C-alpha positions in Angstrom: 73.9 114.2 76.3 71.7 111.3 77.6 73.1 108.7 80.1 72.1 105.3 79.9 73.3 103.2 82.8 72.3 100.1 84.6 71.3 101.1 88.3 73.4 99.3 90.9 71.6 98.0 93.7 71.3 100.5 96.6 72.5 103.5 94.7 71.5 105.8 91.8 71.8 109.5 91.2 69.1 111.8 92.2 67.3 113.3 88.7 69.2 116.6 89.8 72.5 115.0 90.1 71.9 112.9 86.9 71.5 116.0 85.1 74.9 117.3 86.7 76.6 114.3 85.6 75.6 114.7 82.1 77.0 118.3 82.1 80.3 116.9 83.4 80.5 114.0 80.7 79.7 116.6 78.0 83.3 118.1 78.8 85.0 115.2 77.5 85.1 113.2 74.1 83.0 110.2 74.2 86.2 108.1 74.3 87.6 110.0 77.1 84.4 109.9 79.4 86.3 107.9 81.9 88.1 111.1 82.8 85.0 112.2 84.6 85.5 109.6 87.3 86.8 111.8 90.1 84.0 114.4 89.8 81.3 111.8 89.7 82.7 110.0 92.7 82.8 113.2 94.6 79.3 114.1 93.8 78.1 110.4 94.5 79.9 110.7 97.9 77.9 113.8 98.8 74.8 112.3 97.9 75.7 109.1 99.9 76.0 110.8 103.3 79.6 111.6 102.8 81.0 108.1 101.8 81.8 105.9 98.8 80.3 102.3 99.1 80.8 99.4 96.7 77.3 100.1 95.0 78.3 103.7 94.4 81.6 102.5 92.8 79.6 100.0 90.8 77.1 102.6 89.7 79.9 104.9 88.5 81.7 102.1 86.8 78.6 101.4 84.8 77.9 105.0 83.9 81.4 105.3 82.6 81.7 101.8 81.1 84.8 101.1 82.9 85.9 98.2 85.2 84.8 98.2 88.6 88.4 97.7 89.9 89.7 100.9 88.3 87.0 102.8 90.0 88.1 101.3 93.2 91.6 102.2 92.6 90.8 105.8 92.3 88.6 105.8 95.3 91.1 104.2 97.4 94.0 106.1 96.3 92.7 109.7 97.1 91.9 110.5 100.9 89.1 112.9 99.7 86.8 109.7 99.3 85.7 108.0 102.3 85.4 104.3 102.2 83.2 103.9 105.2 80.3 105.7 106.8 81.4 109.1 108.4 79.6 111.5 110.8 77.7 114.9 110.0 80.9 116.8 110.5 84.2 115.4 109.0 87.2 117.1 110.4 90.6 116.2 108.6 93.9 117.1 110.2 97.0 117.5 108.3 99.9 115.9 110.2 102.7 116.1 107.0 106.0 117.4 108.1 105.3 121.3 107.7 102.2 121.0 110.0 104.0 118.9 112.5 107.0 121.4 112.7 104.4 124.0 113.4 102.5 122.1 116.1 100.0 119.8 114.4 100.6 117.3 117.4 98.8 120.0 119.6 96.0 120.3 117.2 95.6 116.6 117.1 95.6 116.2 120.8 93.0 119.0 121.1 90.6 117.2 118.7 90.9 113.8 120.3 90.3 115.4 123.7 87.3 117.6 122.5 85.9 114.7 120.4 86.6 111.7 122.6 87.7 109.6 119.5 90.9 108.8 117.6 91.9 109.0 113.9 89.4 107.0 111.7 86.7 106.9 114.3 83.2 108.4 114.5 81.5 109.8 117.8 78.8 107.5 119.1 76.0 110.0 118.3 77.3 109.9 114.5 78.0 113.6 114.7 81.7 113.9 114.2 84.5 112.0 112.3 88.2 112.6 112.8 90.5 111.9 109.9 94.3 112.2 109.4 95.4 113.6 105.9 98.7 113.8 104.2 99.4 117.3 102.9 96.5 119.5 102.8 98.6 121.7 100.4 98.6 125.0 102.8 102.0 124.6 104.2 102.6 128.3 104.7 99.6 128.4 107.1 100.3 125.3 109.0 99.1 123.5 111.0 95.7 123.1 109.1 92.3 121.6 109.5 90.0 120.9 106.5 86.4 121.1 107.2 83.5 121.5 104.8 85.8 122.5 101.8 87.2 125.2 103.8 90.6 125.4 105.5 91.2 126.5 109.2 94.9 127.7 109.5 97.4 128.6 111.8 96.1 126.5 114.6 97.1 125.8 118.0 95.5 123.9 121.0 93.1 126.6 122.2 92.1 127.8 118.7 91.4 124.1 117.8 89.2 123.7 120.8 87.2 126.8 120.1 86.7 125.7 116.4 85.3 122.4 117.5 83.1 123.9 120.4 81.6 126.3 117.7 80.7 123.5 115.4 79.2 121.8 118.6 77.0 124.8 119.3 75.7 124.9 115.8 77.8 127.8 114.5 79.7 128.1 111.4 83.5 128.8 112.2 85.0 131.6 109.9 87.6 129.8 107.8 91.0 131.2 107.2 94.0 132.0 109.9 92.8 131.4 113.3 95.6 132.8 115.5 97.2 135.3 113.2 96.1 138.4 111.4 97.7 137.4 108.3 95.8 138.0 104.9 95.3 134.5 103.5 98.7 133.3 102.7 100.7 136.4 103.0 103.4 136.6 105.6 102.7 137.3 109.3 103.1 141.0 109.6 101.8 142.0 106.1 103.1 141.7 102.7 106.9 142.5 102.2 106.9 143.0 98.5 104.6 144.6 95.9 103.6 147.2 98.8 102.6 149.8 96.4 100.3 147.3 94.3 98.7 146.2 97.9 97.9 149.5 98.8 95.9 150.5 95.7 94.1 147.0 96.1 93.0 148.1 99.7 95.7 145.5 101.1 94.4 142.5 99.1 97.0 140.6 97.0 
């Protein structure tokens, strides 16, 4: 599929990303190509240093032959799209009820103290942005931080500080539960059902 699109001032997909966009559009009938708006916005955000600008939305609107306002509606509805410049490291803290009940206030406090910024802010050196999100969808492992498409779960004050300090040092923190030995989303202490199956799978569910 060949894409013919007017370049919006200030943004255009790289040849590699344009080729990727063609594969996405090929998944939909021509009359339904606007359904690709979300993955195209995500790819554009990745290329545009982590945020979706007006030229980005105009470019996607032109590509999909849809009104700019409809692309804007998608970008402003989902918190996965950043509408202003962000730092190199974007830390998203879930504060919805399950996380709050499990101590997200302590996680938030640790983040703010370690980074010296509040929600929606970026450090002066441009390294870190701290964001508040509504429901990361990992309630069983609350409280949760999302970072670089990975989840860091079962957090508390100390483990949150350790997580941030690791990033500052250039390390890549290991995702998953941080203060428990649970396997992914299994109950703490191990599985309580399907034990025979788990045993044959080496403890993996």
